NUDORO-478119 format. One record per residue: residue in one letter; x, y, z of N, C-alpha, C in turn. Coordinates in steps of 0.05 Angstrom, whole numbers, plus 5000, padded with zeros to 4 digits. Layout:
<recs>
AXYZXYZXYZ ...
</recs>
This chain:
<recs>
X754882074090752081884082751981894051 X751081624042751381594021747981624014 X748581803987745781953980743981773968 X745081623953743981493926745781253926 X744080963926745680733920744680613894 X745280723870743980603845746880463826 X746480243828748580143805747479963783 X749179883764747979813746747179593743 X746079413734744679173741746978863731 X746078723745748778463740747578203728 X748878113710747477893697747777613717 X746277463716745677263733744676993720 X746176783727745976553711743176353714 X742576263688739676183698739775953715 X738175873739739775673753737175383751 X737575213764734875013764733275123789 X733575213803732775353826733375623827 X731575793814732276083815732376223837 X730576173857730476303882732976203898 X733875903898736575903915739375983898 X738376053863741176143858741176403862 X739176563859739076863869740276923901 X739076753919739776713949742676703951 X742976503937746376503937748376683919 X747576763894749076983878748577263890 X746577353896745977613904746177663931 X744777513949745277543974747177363997 X748677183984751277043992750176934017 X747276784010746776634037746776304022 X746876174033747175864023744875734025 X742875794043740175704047738375834063 X735675834056733775984073733975914102 X732976114115732776084143729875924144 X728975784173726875694173724375894171 X722875834159720575984150720376244123 X722776244121723276494101722276404071 X722176124057721876064031718876094024 X717675974049714275954046713476264039 X714776474060714376764054714476844029 X717176764021717976913994716276783972 X716076553972713476503952710576563953 X709776643974707476743974707777073967 X708777153974710577453957710377503930 X712377243921711677213888709477143876 X708077023892704576963883703277183879 X703777413893702677693893700177623915 X700777503934698877513963699277713981 X697077843993697978044012698677844039 X701277974046702477774069702777974099 X702377854115704277984151705277774149 X707677934160709877724167710777904196 X711077664215711877794241714777594243 X716777734248719377564249720977774266 X722177634286723677854305726377954296 X727278184301729478334294731478154293 X732678164269735277924260734077674247 X731677674244730277444239730577374207 X730577564195731177594163728877644149 X726977864159724977974148725378114112 X727578214115727878424098728578254070 X729477984074730077854054727577744040 X725777734056722777604044721877754024 X722678024026721378164002723578303984 X726478313990728578423980728678193953 X729177963961729077743945727177733921 X723977723924722577753906722678003882 X723778263895724578413884726578473858 X729078293869731278263862730178063829 X728577923825727877773809725477853790 X724078113798722678213780723378483771 X721178563752722178803738721279083748 X719379043766718179273771718879353794 X719379613814720579623836718579613858 X719879513878717779493904718979753921 X716479863932716980133942716779973972 X718480073996718380044023718380304046 X716480304060715880494077717180404099 X718880594111721080514127721280764147 X720680714177720680974187723281174202 X725681094196727781184203729781194177 X731181384175732481474156735881314161 X735881254182738481114190738280864179 X735480694185734280444174734980444144 X734080624130734380644100736980664093 X738680794104741480774100742580474097 X742180374119743180144125742879914111 X740279934095738979774075740079814049 X740380034042741780164016744780094012 X745880134037749480014038749679774031 X747479584049747779294046746679174016 X744879324009744279213984746179283958 X747079483954748179603943751279503935 X751779403961754179273967754279003951 X752178913947751478643939750078623904 X750278883897749578953862746678933862 X745879083878742679023877741779343879 X741179423852739679693853737179773870 X738279973892736480113912737580393914 X734980563921735380803925734180893950 X733481093959731481213983730981573974 X728981623987727481833988727081874015 X729582164024727982254050729382574051 X728582674074729082974080732383084081 X733982864084736482924090737682894069 X736182784037737482834016738283114001 X739983203987739983453970737583413949 X736683593934734883583915736083433898 X739083573891739483413864739183083866 X740183003892739982703894737282633895 X735682693909732882633903732282613870 X732282823859732382813831733582533812 X735682403820737282213813735482023818 X734781933846732781693855730181763841 X728381963837725881903827726681823794 X728781963776729181853754729581583754 X730381493769731681173766729181023771 X727481083790724980983794723880993772 X722981223758721081243732722381063709 X724781033710725480873689726080583694 X725180523717725880243722727580113730 X729780303736732380193740732580013770 X731180233787730680113819729979823818 X730679723833728779463850727779513872 X729079683893727979763917728080063923 X725980163930725680483937725180513965 X726480583982725380674013724380924010 X722680974029721081294033720581204062 X719681414077718881544095715581554096 X714281454113710581514109710481824109 X711681954114711682244109711582314083 X713382234063713982314039711982154027 X710981894032708681734017706281904011 X705782084027703882204024703682554013 X705882574007706182853985704882803965 X703883013952702083013926704282923904 X706883083904708282963882709282693881 X709682573905710482323910707882093898 X705682163909703482013899702882033867 X703782293861703182323827705482053816 X707882103826709581963812708681613814 X707481533837707081293842704681233826 X702781413819700481343801700981363769 X703181533763704181463742706081213735 X707681183752709280973748708780723775 X706880603777705880443796708080223801 X708480133831710479993837708679713838 X710579503838709779233841708479153865 X708979233888708679223911708979433931 X707379483953707879693973708679454002 X711079564008711879434033711879584066 X710579544076710179694105712279534123 X714579694131716279564151715479694176 X715579584195715179654221711779634230 X710779524216708179554208706079574236 X706679424258705679464281705179804288 X707080034280706780304283703680314271 X702280214257699380324243697780244267 X698180044290696279914302695780084331 X693880214339693880424363693580174388 X693079924382693179784402696479594402 X697879644392700779574396701879764414 X704779734417706379834435708180084421 X707780144397709580354385707180494363 X704980594373702980704350704180964346 X704581024322705081244303703081404283 X702281614286699881714280700681724250 X702681774239703381854213703281564195 X703081384217702781084195699681094183 X697781324196695181214194694381224158 X696281444151695281544121696581304101 X697681074110699080934086695980784078 X694180734091691880554071690580734054 X690480994056689181124038691081134010 X693881204013695281123989694880923974 X694980673991694880453977692680353972 X690080423978687980423963687680603942 X688780863939688880973911689680803887 X691880623896693180463875692280233873 X690180153883689079863883688679763854 X688979513851689179313862692479323864 X693379343891696779333898697379123919 X699278983918700178823937701378983960 X700078903980701379044006702578784024 X704978834033706378604050707378814072 X706078704095706378854122708378664136 X710678844147712578704161713178824188 X713478654208714078724232716278584254 X717078644275717978484292716778374317 X714278474325713078484348709878544337 X708578344339705578374331703778044341 X702878204364700577994375697577904352 X695577724355693677674343692477914339 X691978044355689478304358691778484339 X693678574337694878784328695978664296 X695178404292695478404267692378354252 X690978364265688178404255687778674252 X688878844266688479174258690279284240 X692779134235694879184212692879114192 X692178924185690378794162688479034152 X686579074177684079244172685179594158 X687179624172688179954169689379934139 X690679714133692579814108690779674085 X687779574088686179474072687379204048 X688779064069689078774055687978584055 X687478454028685578264022686378014028 X684877874048685177624060688477594063 X689877754074692677664075693277434093 X695977324080697277044098698877184115 X698477044132700077084159701976854170 X705076994174706876814179708476954204 X708376794220709576854250711876644246 X714776734251717576534244719776684262 X721876524277723976654279723676724309 X722876664324722476844351724376624365 X724176354359726176184370729276254359 X730476434382733376474371735476374393 X735776034380738275954405740676104405 X741676264391744376384396743876614411 X741976694424741676914446741376734469 X742876844485742776794515741076974527 X738776864543737077064555737277044586 X737777304596737977264622736777534637 X736077564663734677744680735477774704 X736577954726737677954744736478244760 X735078134783733978324799736078414822 X736578644818739178744847737478864867 X738278974885737379034906736879334908 X738879444896739579774895740379924870 X740380134865741780204837744980174840 X745580214862749180164865749479864855 X748379694868748579434865748279354828 X746179514818746579504795748579574773 X749279854783751879954768754279794772 X753879624795756979394801756579194780 X754079114774753578864761754078944733 X753379174727753579274698756979244694 X758979374709761179414709762879154704 X761278934718762278674712761278534694 X759378534676758678414658758678594627 X759178794630759978924603762178834585 X762578764570764978634554764278664520 X765278814508764078804480765878574460 X768078484471769678334459770478434435 X770378304410770678414383768478514369 X766178494386763778674374763178834385 X760378894389759179054400757479074424 X756879304438754679254463752279504458 X750279454465748379664466747279664497 X747479864510747079874531743680084542 X741879984543739580184542738980264572 X738180574567737980734595735280794592 X733680884608730480994615730481224604 X732681444612732281684612734781824593 X734982074581736882184571738682204592 X737982344614739982384630741282154646 X739481914653741281644661743181514647 X742581554612743881484589746481664590 X746181874595748882074590750382024624 X749381924641750881894667752681584665 X750781414658751981114642753981194624 X753681304604755381334578758181414594 X758181644616760881714626762181554642 X759981314658761481214670763180944657 X761480844631762980664623765280744602 X765181014596767781104572770281144586 X770281104615772781054634774180844621 X772880594613773880304612773580294576 X771680384561771580244536770780594525 X771480544494770280794474766980724475 X766180924486763180924493762181134475 X760181154465757581374453755181394465 X753981634459751481694475749281734459 X747481624453745581694433742181714444 X741182004441738581994446736982154427 X734482244430732882314412733382644405 X734982734427735483034422738083164412 X739382934406741583004391740683114369 X742183264348741483394324742283164308 X741083164279740782994260743482924251 X745483074251748083094243749282934268 X749383004288750482924316749482584315 X747382504309746082244311747082084287 X746982164271748582064245751782014245 X753582214257756182204263756681974285 X754681904303754681784324754381454319 X752581454301751781164282753581044272 X755581224262757581184237759981074253 X759881174280762881174294762080814309 X759380814311758780584326758780304301 X757980344282757680224260761780174252 X762780324248765480224238767180094264 X766680164284766980024307770180214320 X769280464315771180704325770080684356 X767980704365766780614386764980334392 X765180164409764679914412761279884426 X761380134442758880114463757080364460 X754580284460752480544453750880524477 X750880744491748580794512746480944505 X744480874504742081034489739480984506 X737581144498734281154511733580924479 X730480924479729680734461729980874433 X730881104429731181244401732981104385 X734380924396736280804382735380464373 X733080494376731680234371731980084342 X730280224329729080184296731780234283 X733480424289735480504269738180324270 X738280134282740279934286740779664270 X742479624254742879354235745479314234 X746679244260749579184261749978914268 X750978684246751278354259752078404283 X754378494287756378374305755678534338 X752878534346752578624366752778364390 X754178374406754478174429752978154453 X752678334462750578424485748678634484 X746678654494744678824494743978784529 X744579004537744178984562742379204573 X740379164582738079374592738479504624 X739479674624739279794652736679934665 X734979914647732480034653729979954633 X727779924648725679714636724579794614 X723679694595721579744573719079704585 X716679864570714179824575713179494570 X713779394554712779104550714778864532 X713678664532715378484518716278564502 X714378594472714578724446716678904446 X716979104460718779304456721579194469 X721479034489724278894496725478714477 X723978544466724778344448725578514421 X724678684409725078884389727878974393 X728779064418730879124421732978964432 X732878744443734078544451734478434427 X733178444406733678274377735678374361 X737878624370739078754360741678634359 X741878414381744078214388744677984374 X746277934357747177624349745877654321 X745677854306744777844276745977654260 X748377684268750277494249750277134255 X748177064272747676854279749376694301 X750976934313753576814330752776804354 X753776754378752876734404752577004415 X750277084436750177354442748277374468 X749077524482747777504508745677754511 X743477764521740877944529740977944560 X741078184571741178124597739678404609 X737578324630735578594642736678544668 X738078814676738778854705736979094716 X735478994738733079154747732979144771 X731379374781731079354819728479434820 X727379324841723879434848723379694839 X725079874841723880164838723980184810 X725380004794725180084756722480094751 X721079934763717779964755715880214745 X717880404762716480664765716580784739 X718780844728718980914707717380864678 X716880604665714580534654712380574658 X711780564686708780604695708080944695 X710481114700709981414694709681424659 X711381334643710381324617707981204609 X707081064618704580964611702381204620 X702481284644700481424656700081714638 X703081784627702982044620701582034593 X702981754573701181764546698981704549 X696381664566694081674572693181784592 X692882024585692182264603688682204613 X689182244641685982284652684482494647 X681782454649680082734639680482964657 X681382944677681783224694684383334675 X686583234672688583294656688283434631 X686083274614685783414583684083674591 X682683644608680983934609682884114621 X684484034644686384214652687984354628 X688884174606691384294583688984444565 X687084364560685284514541684084794558 X683684844582683285104594685785294590 X688185154595690985294593691985424564 X690385284544691785344517689885564507 X687085554521684985734510686085964525 X686585964549687686204572689886324563 X691886194546694286274532693686364506 X691386504501690986644470690486424447 X689486224456687386034436689485914415 X691885924419693985774404695985554416 X696085334403697585154409700485264410 X702785254428704985344422706785154415 X706184924407707384644397709184514414 X708484534442709384384464709384494486 X707684334499707184364533708884554544 X711584484549713884684559713084954555 X712184964530712585304517708985434531 X707485304541705285444552705985574576 X705585844575706886054593704986054621 X702486044621701185994649699385804654 X700185574658698585294658695885334677 X693485244673692285204693692485044720 X691385164745692485104768692684764768 X690084644756690284364760691984224747 X693584364723695884174710697984274715 X698784524737700984614739703684444740 X703384224754705484024765705883784743 X704283734725703683554703707183544694 X707883294681709483264660710383374634 X711983504627711383534596710383324578 X711583074589710382794570707082854577 X706682884595703682804599702283084587 X702983284583702083574577701983524541 X704083364531704183334502702283124494 X702082934512699482674507697082784502 X696382994519693883154526693383304501 X695683404493695383614468694783374440 X695783214443695583034422692882864423 X691482844444689182774441686882994432 X687983174437686283444432686483484398 X688683424393688883454363687283264346 X687183074354685882764346683082854346 X682282944361679482974365678283284357 X679883434342680383654324679383914348 X679983884371679784074388681984334380 X684684224371686884284358686284304328 X686384554310685784514281688884464275 X689084434249691484414235692984644238 X691984834238693085064236693985164268 X693285004288693685024308692185194330 X690085244313687785454338686885284350 X685985384378684485194401681485244390 X680085074387677285164380675985184405 X674385384404672385444430670385204436 X670285074458669384844468668284864492 X665784804509665184694533667084504542 X669384614566671384474574670184184586 X667584234597666883974609665083794595 X664983884564664083644539666283684515 X668883674522669783614503669683364490 X669583344452669383134441672082924446 X672482814467674982654469673082354476 X674082184468673581874474675081764500 X674681894529675581814549675681454547 X673481324544673681094546675980874527 X676181004505678580884490681480994501 X681281194510683981234526684881054551 X682781034561682680804583683280564578 X682680534552682080194542685780174535 X686880374526689680414515691280354543 X690580504564691880544584691680254601 X689180124602688979854608690479644600 X690779674569692479484556695479494558 X696379834563699379784564699779714594 X698479694617698979564638699779324643 X697779154621697478864614700478834607 X700678964583703178874573705978914585 X705879074606707379164627707678884650 X706378784656704378584671706478324661 X705678344632707178074616709978104618 X711078304621713978354614715378264645 X713778354663714678284694714778004700 X712377854684712477534684714977404673 X715677564652717777414636720477464659 X720977734662722777754682722877564710 X720877504719720277274741721477024730 X721176944712723876714706722076504711 X719376454714717976224720718175994703 X718476054675719175774654720875924638 X722275744616724775774596724076044583 X725676194586725176514571724876444541 X725976364529725976254496722576154492 X722175954510718975894500717076104512 X717776294537715176424538715476694516 X717676714506717376874483715776794455 X716576584453715276424423712476414427 X711676274457708576244458707776544461 X708876734478707877064470706977104444 X708377094425708177184398706276994379 X706076764389704876564374706076404351 X708376354356709676194341709575914349 X708375754328707975414327710275254324 X710575114338712774814331715174934348 X715275164362718275234374718374994389 X720775024406721574814419720574884456 X720674634469719474694499721874824515 X723874734519726074854532728874884510 X729975034525732075154510735175064519 X735174854538737374694547738674914566 X740575064556742575204575742275564558 X740775554542741075804529739176124544 X738675994571737476204591738176164613 X737276414629738876344662736476174672 X733376084660731975954674733075644671 X733475594651734175294639737075194646 X739275384653742175344652741375114679 X742674914674742574674695744074734718 X746174884715748274954739749575194745 X747775404752748475704753750575744776 X752375964765754575964787754776314786 X755776394809756576664809759076694806 X759877004808762677024794765276904809 X764076854837766276634853766476404852 X764576274838764276044826762875844843 X761275984857759775814878757075764866 X755275544868753275534854751075664870 X748575794845746775934851744275794857 X743375784883741075594891738275754894 X736275624889733675664886733475694925 X731175854931730175834961728175604961 X729075484980727675164985724475184985 X723375054979719775014976719375075007 X719874955022718975045055718975365064 X721175355058721575715062719475905047 X719175865021717375964999714975935012 X713875685025711175645031710475785056 X712675765072712275995099711376195090 X713376395075713276645071710576705058 X709276515039707476605033704776525050 X705376345070703176335089703376535108 X704776745118704976925129703577165113 X704177215091702177395072699577335080 X699277025072696076955075694577045099 X695777015119694777055146694377345152 X696477475139695677805142694977945114 X693777795103693177885072691878205074 X693478345058692878635055692378855076 X693678735098694478895124696879015125 X699278935119701679005119703579075098 X705979175097707379215075709479065079 X711379105064713278865056715378845081 X716379125090718379135107716878975128 X714779045140714278955165713078665162 X713078615140711978335137714378115140 X716578255133719278185132720178185168 X719478365179719878355212718478135223 X716378085213713877915228715677595217 X716577555192718077295186720577205203 X721877395206724677405219724077445254 X722377475261721077465289722577725302 X722077985292723178185303721278225326 X722178345344720778545365720478765370 X720878855344720579195341718079315346 X717579545353714579645363713279675332 X714279655308712979655288711579405285 X712479205286711978855285709878865309 X710378915334708878885348705678985350 X705979185331703079395326701679265309 X702878995299701278885275699478705286 X696178795281695178575298695078315292 X695778175310695677895315698577785294 X699978005293702777915273704777695294 X704677715319706977595328705377335341 X702877255334701477035337700776775319 X702076925296701576705272703876455269 X703276265261705176085266707276105249 X707676315233710476325217711776545227 X710576675251712376895264715076785271 X717376865266719276765270720076555250 X719376465229719876225211722576325196 X723276485195726076575183727476685194 X727676585222729676705239732176615228 X734276845233737276835220737776875193 X735777005180735877125160736077415167 X736877615147736477885148734377995143 X732778185156730978315141730678345110 X733078525103732878565083732778405057 X734278145067734377895050731377765042 X729577775070726877715068725377905053 X725578205060723778425041725078345008 X727678265001728078224974726777914966 X726677714980725277454971721877574963 X720877684985718077684979717677914958 X720178124945719478234924719478034896 X721577884898721677664881718877464878 X717877474903715377284896713877454882 X713277734887711377924879712277904851 X714977954835715377914812714577654799 X714477454813713777154799710877164798 X708677364811706477324811704577244830 X706177094854705376994876703877194897 X704877464894704377654914704177874895 X702478024904701478354897701178554917 X701878754907702478994920699379204913 X698779304932696679544929697979754922 X695879954913697480224900698680384918 X701380534915701880714928699680944942 X699781104964703181074973704080945000 X702080825001702080625025701380315019 X703080175002702379914986703079685009 X700679535008701079245033700779045010 X701378825020702778625004699678405007 X698578254984697278034990697877804974 X696777604976696977354955695177324934 X696377214916694877204890693776854893 X692076794867691476494864694176344861 X695976424847698476284841699876294868 X699976444889701076394909700576254926 X697476214930695476044939695875734937 X696675764908697275424901700475344906 X701775544905704775444909704575404943 X703275584958703475534992702075254990 X700175164975698774914983700874704972 X703374744957704974564941703174444920 X701674584904700874504875701874614857 X703574874863705274984840707674984847 X710174934834712274964843713575294838 X714275374848716275624849718975634851 X720375674834723775724832723875994834 X725476024858725976374861728976334877 X730676524859732976534872733976614898 X735476504916735876574936737476844936 X736177014952736977314951739277364963 X741077174981743077125000745177064979 X745177024956746776864942746977064913 X749577134899750077344876748677154853 X747277254830747077194809748477104792 X747676944768749376824741750977054729 X753377004719755277154709754277114681 X754277304661753977264633755077474617 X757977414627759377574609759977434588 X759077224582758877044558756476854553 X756776734532755076574524755576264525 X754276164536755275854550756075724523 X755275744497756575634478759175734465 X760276014473762476094474764875894482 X765675894463768875754470771775914469 X771576144455774576314457773076574463 X774076714486772876974500774177144476 X771777314471772477514456771677394425 X771977294420771677174387769077174383 X766877074392764477064388763676864369 X765576674364764876544341765176164354 X764676024336765175784339768175674350 X768875454363771175384368772975384346 X775175554350777175624334779575434334 X780975294328783875274327785475484334 X788075474344789475734342790775824316 X791075704295791275724267788975924258 X786975824268784475944254784276174264 X784576174291783776434303786076654294 X788776604292790676754283790176864255 X788176654235787476774210785176904221 X783076854233780877054238781777314245 X783977344258785277644272785977774245 X787277684235788277724207786577894187 X784377694179781877774163780378034173 X780078034204778278284213780278494211 X782978494208784478744205784978834175 X784778614155784578664135781778844126 X779578704131776678814133776679124136 X777679174165777779454171779479624160 X781579534140782779724127780879724094 X779679524084778379584066775479724071 X774279744094772279884107772780184100 X775280254116775980464115776280634088 X777480474073778180544042775280614027 X772580444030770780504025768880694036 X769580734061768180924079764880764083 X765580564088762880384102763780244127 X761280124137761679924168762779714159 X764879574176766879404179764479124160 X762179124168760878914166759678854136 X759579124125758579224097760779034082 X762679034082765078904073764378594070 X764478554096763978204100763978164131 X761378004132760377984159762877764176 X762277784205764477594219764277294216 X761677264211761276894200762576834179 X762976984156764376904129767376924139 X768277114155770577074163771876864176 X769976794194770676514207771276264185 X768976254163769176064150772076074128 X772276264123775476384101777076274125 X777776324149779576294166779875964166 X777375784169777675544171777875354142 X776575504119777275384094779775444077 X780775704082783375814068782975734036 X780275824022780675764000783275903983 X783575703958786075873943785475923916 X783075863908782575983880779176093881 X779076263863776576433855774276273861 X774276063848771675853846771575713876 X773575643893773475593918772675793935 X773176013933772876233950769576293944 X768976233916765576353912763876143925 X765675923934762875733946762975763984 X764075953990764276024019761776234029 X760476194045757676334053758276594058 X756276734044756977044050758877154024 X759677084007761077243980759577123960 X757977293953756877273918758577453902 X757177453875758577513852760277823861 X758577983873759078223877761678273894 X761378113924763778133937766077953925 X765477743908767577663892769577843875 X767978053859768378193839770278413854 X769178463878770778703891773078603903 X772978463916774978293936775778073930 X775677913915776677603911779277603908 X781177803886783877703883785377823913 X785078003919785578163952785477943974 X782777763972782977613989784877303994 X784877273961785977033959788877143960 X790577363958792777453958793977483997 X791877524016791777534039791977244052 X790277144045790576804052792676704047 X793576734019796276624016798576704031 X798476944029801177094050800576924070 X797976934090798176854118798776464115 X797976334092798676094091801476034092 X803076254077806276204075807376224099 X806276414115806876504137807276264157 X804976144156804975924182806375634160 X807675694146808775444137811775474148 X812975734148815675794153816775674181 X818475534180819775424198820775584222 
</recs>
């Protein structure tokens, strides 16, 4: 791991437009992406900023470019060491002086970075939130104030968001001590409520808010609801294909990730990643993935914010995240190079139970909190550091999960019942100073976010439009054409047959049966009524055989009808009562669809779903690029081999040398001089100095080989 990324400053010619010149010369980009320029202008003007831009949208450039143009250091708070390393590697490869301070660095390396910061050499300094509040670091900032403070993953500071982290709460105090100080908050996921919370907790002064980049037409969004776990595994086997890029497969638990990794490793080099791996093991796994030694990562959500690899061609969710925010943050790891990529969710009806379990565990009920408190008091009055280490828990909480026990401990710490030393304060268990109303609000909001994600999965509208509307990006397109499985004009299954939706008449008959037996039966018995079953269980339904829609779906298999009813539930037309004996009832949307006021498009469960092995814009399997001629494809392959050799020599990921997009341009343009090479997007002065002559020689050799008769 590169400890320090500090290099000498590079001379930059004074241009007509310094921003575009710096963008071209220092970052290798021909132009700003939509929305970036106005954010950069606001940052350079000294305004406090809240920037909401999805993963891969170009958030980092919005504060890195101003930092390059200024003489003071920008301090960036980043939550993960792996993410810092990605940023430092990319910046130093572009000739930009940058460094990081974190616990994995030797003391000698930390002193070098601190000295560079004090002397003004660094343009960007990355630190973890824990480092920010250390007395020695606060002293350094007070003695040498930064130009601005950038808070990356800023949604972590909001307890109303999907990924609240308590160590972020102290950032506002540090910023206040340095006031007046410009504060730029960046996040990939924040609703209006969360943005307001971010501004308040950071103490921002009339911040300018920007929401951009959620419309990503290079991503093909799709979701497939499977009947069983076995069907899901079979479907995963069918669609997974790294091509010349990478694939990330998200699993819900460590055990599940290990099982999937073992299954996929039979066909492809695969790595397993989860939070229980040691720091060295995690770092080694990430390096193998970046370098291309392995092309598929099977992981829990622990891999989320630590991935910055442009060539991810597929992100496949084999388990459900708890919100659309969490999903799009993970899915956004795909296609960061702007080339086509697929984001697919494979799920079954049972998959909802896991995120519900996590929500319940993280927002414990009052009896759970009281039981955990009694357990800690009876165990000696000292918090052992984990619920799994509590020897003899109270009978009321003996069966709770480790996650629920640890969540209750966190609540008690926040309430001061567990003091900083770990001592459990003596209180009346019936009157613990815990805000149960606030916890209940968190739980309610979490379930609301999960419901929103299921509305996305149901596919009632264009998936791209659903996402841009949810995050509040104005001016986004109304439909994506064929960029999602909802809008694709003619979907086909792997056999080549068209995938059809259930006809409106059948949908209305199914909804009518639910309306007449509203809340009295479960899905299976309702399916029996619709197919006209004469079983005892159906005969026992009061009035079940007398309704007009009894037998209305005769000829269907009961299992197919159950699946249709589940899909109508996912679509929001039906709802299930809580376990253990859930019954089905109709919603207002279902009533409107039954009456023909609202159309519902539900895929026929008797047909297979859309194959998503490639993106509809792909024209060459595996290349992940625009349409290439045969000669261009050969050059592209040679350039990738050249890049692999150079990456190994420098011990950096391949994309740090040059991204695929630049190799495509080189394969098409075949520049013959350094001046022509410098015009290729992605090749700035630093890359030209490092690789210019070598690239020209490689391109010349390829051209000569093509002319040989």
